[in-house]
N, C-alpha and C positions, 0 to 999 in steps of 0.2 A: 462123681464128686458130692460130698451132703451138705444140707443146704446151713449155714451159718448160725441162723437163726436156732436155730436145734438145739443152740449151746446156752442161749438167754431164756432159754423155756423155763416155768418160774411154778412151782405147784401151787396146789393149796395146799392152805394152814392145817386145817382141815383132816391130813396124810390119808387123803382121798385117794393122791396121786394122780391127779384131774388137774387143766389149768384151770385157773380160779379167771373169769369178766370181771365186770366194773359195775358193783349193783349200782346206779340212780332213783330218787326221789322222781316228785311225779315233773315240777320243775327246772330235771336233772342235771340236778346236784347231784355226784359223786358221793356215797352212803359209806363201799365198804365193797371188796371184792368178796366174790363163792364163783363156788363151782356148779352144777349141777345137783350136787349130791349135797349137801351142806346148803345151798339154796334157799329153800322155805325157811329153816332154823335162822337164820341168820336175818331173812327177812322180818320173826315175827319180834326181835329187839325197838323194832320202828314202828310209832303211828300208825292204823291202814288211809287213814287222811293226808297221811306223808305223801303215802308211793301212790294216790290216787286225785288226789285236790292239788292243783298248781299253787289252789289260793291260802294253802293250809296257816296255821298263828305261828312265827315261832319266835320265839324268850330269846333268839340268841340270834345276834350281825349275819344273816345267811348272807349277804353283799363283799364282805371281805370284817377282816381283824379288823375292821376301826382305826389304827395306829396315823394313819395318813390322811384325818381328820381331826383342823385344830377344832376345841372347847369352842360350846356355843360361847358367845358373844354380845351383850346388850349396849347396841352405837347409842344407845341413848338415854342412858348414863353417866356420862361425861361429867 
């Protein structure tokens, strides 16, 4: 009997024919998928501290997209 999971195998987009795995930043946030053949090339797209320092500075919202947060209101200016 064949393994049903083998039909769900997704190959890496680099054309290597290998299965990709998630690459994570130093905070455990998913960055991209890569296989052993393209991993080093894909990592070059990120600043070194993103991969090594969990306290790296980020200019974008890394906690979420912000859509669920109401704009700040000054309750004292009524």
